[in-house]
C-alpha positions, 0 to 999 in steps of 0.5 A: 601165576599160581601153581594150579594155573601152571599145572593146567598149562603143562598137564594134558590130563587136565586139558579140559579144566578151566579155573576161574581167573580174574574178575569174570570167573568161568566154571569148567565143564568138568563133571563126575564123581570123586571119592576121597578117603581122608584122615579125621583131622582133615575133616574141617579143611577138606570140607572147605576145600571141596566146597571151594573146588565145587565153586569152580566145578559145580558138576562134580559130586564129591564123596568124602569119608573121614576115618583113622588114616590106617583105616582109610588105607585098609578100605583100599587094601583089604575091602577093595573099596573104590577111591580116587584120593587118599589123604593120610595124617601120616605119609608113612601109612601110604608108604607102608600100606598102600605102596607099591601094590595100590599106588607107587607115589606119595606127596607130602603136603602138610604138618601139625603138632600134638597138644593137650586139649581141654575146656574151661570147665575141665577138672584142674583147667586153671592149674594145668600147664606145659610143666605139670600136665602129666601130673594132672592127667594122672590124677584119679578124678581127671579123665583123658582120651586118645585115639587107637594106635592101631587105626589112627596116627594120632593114636600112636603119636600120642603114645610117642609123646608120652614116651618122649615126655618121660625122658624130657621131664625125667619121670621114669615110668611115666608112659606106662602109668599113662598108658594104663589109665583111662583105657575106656576112652580110646577111640578109632580116630581122634575127632571121635573124642570131641563129643566126649570132651564137649559133654564133660565126660572127658577132661583132656585129650591128646589131639592135633593143634589144628583140630583144637583150634578148629573146635575153639578148644583150649590147649597146652602147647607142648615143648618142641622136644615132644610135640613132633612138630620140628623137622630139626628134632627128627633124631630126638623123636626117633628115640621113642617108638610104639608097636602096632598091628601090621599089614597082615592079621597077627603081624606087628610093626614098630612105628618110630617117632617122626615129625608130623607130615601128611601125605596124599596119593591117587590109587592106581585103580581110581575110578576117575583119575583125571578128576583126582589129578585136578583135585590134587592140583587144587589141594596142593596149590599155595593159593587154593588148598594151601591157604585153606589148610593154613587158615585151619591151623595146618602147616603147609609143606608144599613143595616137600621132598618126595622119595617117589618123585620120579613116579609122580604124575607130570602135572604134580611134580611142581608140588614136590622136590626130589629127595636126596639121591632120588632120580630126577627124571 
């Protein structure tokens, strides 16, 4: 029995939800509108997950908006836009911008890693490797892009990768040189750079491995010491940081290097909370959303420890674990 079926059995809020099971599939009578704000890097898998969800629930109309994760959060906090589900490429965006005023819990559900993506006809494509990529990117006739650290986790993760690379390759001043180059190729979210790469205006870009794989790009696999993939290297990643815009205008916060972990939640004032709970049960199920995420190059992390475990809706607690020292009620 998959986790989604178990969730339905224990959750009164999902009492009307009937999923297709076995050979003779039935569709539920669940209906309504579902508004999802999600990270740009989730565009491909979330499109597929929503299509699969609609197979079981054809009367549900889903509205998806992709943006940098911090912009997704600000649609809720600053613009007061209605939203049923927000999925961030960095769970700490929810922790710092959305909790506690707009929600009080967060589920970690996926991981990723940073790579340097390019195409067959990118300049120096035949020469670049994990040992010289930074020299190639700094060459005058080579261009590279990255997303904005103030709007997108991939943006500040790109900066952290540069700073970790400076130490790993023993190249003093490397990150400053890279941050000063090609600033005209900074965009609100990492997927905005794909068209520039495909048109040949860009040679390389800092991006998530899952996005590179989804778009059939070539990419350089970076050493674990700088790619932000490994949980066991969290202390090393923490040695690099970047200053970005804070919650209020004119304020700033420091983002410290961390392993890449995505987070998802439902705002307190979600227009259709019951439908949002049903969607999250689908997303977080290993055999449903989890399988689609992994097919698209994401690392599925369910169940993961949650510092807000005791505040999770009862129907979602099977998809998380109490963090160390967390109240298990």
